[in-house]
N, C-alpha and C positions, 0 to 999 in steps of 0.2 A: 390782127386786131381782136379785141375782146368784144363779145356780144352778150348782153344780159337778156335772157328771155324769161318772162313771167307768165305763169298760167294760173288762173283762178277758176275753180269749178263753179263758184258763184261770184260773178264779177262785181266789183264795187263801182263800175263805170257810171251807172245811173246816179249813184250817191255823189260821186265827184263832179259829174257834169251838172247836177242840180245845184250844188254849192257854187260852182263856177258861174252859173247864170245869175246868181244872187250877189256873190261877193267878188266876182271877177277873176277868181283863181280856184283851182280844185282843192277842196278841204274836206276832211272827215269830221262828221259831228261826233262829239263825245257827250253822251247824255248823263245827267246827274239826277237820279230819281229819289235821292235821299230826302228832299224837301217838297217833292211834287205832291200837291193835293189831288190833282187829276192827271192821269196818264192816258194818252190816246195812241193806239197802235194801229197802223194801216198795213196789214200783211207783213208784220214784223214780229217774230217771236223773240222778244228781248229777254225772255226768261230761259231760253234754251239755245237758239241757233244763231243769233246775231253776234257780231264781234263784241267782245266785252260783256257777254251775257252773264257770266259768273258774278262779276261785280254788280251789274244792274239788278240781277235777281236778289242779291243780298240787300241792296238799298231799298228795293221795292218791298221785300219781306219785312225789313225793319220798320219802314214807315207804315206798312199794312198792320203791324202788330202794336202800333202806338195808339194813344188816345185819339189823335187827329188822323184817323185812318184815311188812306187815300182811296180814290175811286178810279176804276179801270174801265175804259171803253176799248173794245177791239172790233175792228172791221177786217174780216179775213175771208179768203177764198178757199181755204182748207183748214181743218182743225189743227190747233197748236196748243201748247201748254199755256201761253198767255191767254188764249181764248177760253180755256177751261177755267182760268182764274178770274175772268172778267165779271164785273158787276153788270155790264151791258155789252153783249156780244151781238154783232150783226154779221151773220154768214151771208156772203154774196158771191155772185159769179166773179171770176177774175176781172172782167171788164168793168164791173161796178165798183171795185175798190177805189180806183182813181176818180170815178164820177162822184163818189161819196166824199172823198178828200176835197175835190173841187167845190162841192156844195158847202162843206164846212168853211173853206177859205172864203167863199162868196158871202156866207152869213156873217163872217168876221170882217167884211169889207175889203177882202183881198182877192182880186181876180174875178173871173166870170163864174157863172153858176155851174151846177153839176150835170144836168141833163136828165134824161128819162131813166126811170127805174130806181131813183134814189129815195130812200126812206126818210121823208121830210120830218117826221116826228122824232126819229132817232137823232137826226142832225140837229134839230132844235134843242133837244135835251142835252146833247153833248156840248153845243156851243154855250148854252146857258150855264152849265157847270164850269166850263173853261173860263168864262167871263167872271164868274163868282169866286173862283179859286184864287188864293194868294199866289200860288205857283202852279203852273200847268206845263206839261211837256207833251209834245206831239212827235211821234217817230214813225218811220216807214221802213219796210224791208227792202232788200236788194231787188226784188221783182218789180217794185214800183218804178215808173219811168223817171227820167231826169226832170221832166216837168213837175211830176208829183213831189220829188225831193226838193225842188225849188219852192213849191207851195209850202211844204213842211218847214223849211227855213224861214219863210216869210211869216207863217203863223207863229212859230216860236219867237220871232223878233217882236211881233205884235203883242205877245204875252209877256214881254219884258226880257226874254232870253235868259232867265235865271237858271233854267234847267238844261242848258246846252252851251257848249263852247266848241270852237272849231280849231282843228290843227292840220298842219300840212301832212300829206301822206308820207310814210316812211320811205317808200320806194316810188319814184316817179314813173308814171306810165308812158311818159314821153321819152323817145329815144334821144340819146345825146352821143355825138361822135366827135 
């Protein structure tokens, strides 16, 4: 018999499980930043180390250089290229990334609140910009839990879903015999 073994140094399991919780099956998000007026990143360096970062950085840069310049919010637990480019950067402990994400979701009417240690003024400004934007995109890195990725999917759906589509993984993580 043949056995396929897959190893990922940075596992996409949280991303896939988060989408499974929302859509009923594991799906990869594919972000389109070309029209996004507001981009929000939770521990995800979409300009450098996330899957498809070359395309996303080009889309982000093109929109950034246009008349209708985009705005970037980054919540991160360690410095990234995206954080260096951010208009609004919130450095936090790793445990506070998801708490901040939950607070954003709660402020948008999705899920429960964030908990202690969340910068309420940052969250309020971020949510105000997302609601005012024609198109907003929220994304999260692989270190964010499945629950966090489910919240990201729900927030993007609440924003109209214009900046994200979902596709089946190229390689299934489930064994088939």
